[in-house]
Residue, then its C-alpha position, 0 to 999 in steps of 0.5 A: m348068900e351074903t351080900q359083900m359089895s365094896r364102893t368099886h361093886q356098887t358103881t359097877y352095880n349101878a352101871v349096869f342099871q344106867h339109862p341110857i345103857a352104858r357100852n364101857i362097863h369092864w367084864h372084869d369089875v362085872r365079874s367081880m361085882l357078881s362073884a361078890l352077890a352070887d355063888v359062881t362056878e366055871e363050867h368046862n366050856g368056860n362059861l361061868k354060872f352064877t346062882r343066887n336067891g335061887e335064880m342062875l345066870t350063865v355068861h360066856p365070858p367076852q372076848h373083849k375087856d367090855v361088856s358090849d353085848i346090849q343082850e347080854l348086859m340085860q340079862i345080867r341086869h334082869f338076873l340081879e332084879r330077880s334074884a334080889i328078894p328071895a320070894q319069902a325074904t324078911v328082914a330081922e325082927g327090930v330092924h329100922l329101915l329107910v326106904v329111898i324111893d322114886h319110880r325108877e328105883a327104891r333103895i332099902y337101908r338098915s339104918e343103923l348101919h353107916g355104909s350099909v349096902p342097900e336093897r335095891i329094887a327097879p321096875y322090872d322089863p320082861y321084854g329086856s331091850h325089845r321093849k321100853e318100860r311103860y309109862v303114863e303121864d301124870d302131872g308132867q311127870r313120869k311114872p311105871e304102871l307095874k304094880p309088881f315094884y311096889e309089891a316087891v318094896a313092901r315084901t322087903l319091908s316085912g319084919a321091920e320094926k320101924i320104917l322111915i320113907l324118903g321120896s323126892s316128890t309130893g302130889s300124885s305123881s309121888a312113888m312115896n305116896y304111890l307105896m304109902s297107898e300099896l301099903k294101906e290097901h294091901h299090907p295094913d300091918l306094915v302101914r302102922r311101922v312107918v313113922g314117917t315120910i319125908v320129902v328130901n332132894e336125895q339126888h343131891m344127898t350122898e348115901d351117908q347124909l341120907l342115912a344121917e337123916a334117918r338116924a337123927f329122924y328116929a333119935a328124935t321120934e324116940t326121945 
């Protein structure tokens, strides 16, 4: 299904992945966001079944206006993670991609599109709310032990002509460097398409500013 998310949908999507877990997400907003991303059918018992990229989620609409059940919220979060990338998904040939990455999330944009809705990839915790993500400390930084995170990012980049990566730190603790190491070891074809790795203060930049940075970089390298 083609992703069509408004700014309101994006805000709700971000709230689902918020840490600590948000307790005031409106069910109406969650249903609207899921309906924009997935096919939805209503079952005879009132449950809603969402289908996206071969993954399914069944939700019983809450009695109250908010999604307050943590277990259900985690199921929604995991559904969004699992269904974000089809197993054989590739982007269109010739596309220029922007990857904005830290250890908690990667966002992949088509850099030529203004207002591009990113594909979001987060480290997947199969234990949900029963167990926190496993991290190890290195130079005071937290980083996930889960290599599938970086492999999922690499899989999303297949087919891109050029790739620009923006990260928020350098050295051994850099998620950007971890991704590059993963590409060099397992995806040498993708390494050749990486045209730059840049450290930015992405937490203080809007998505339009990030995309403008990417377009300016690509324009400069093509002249």
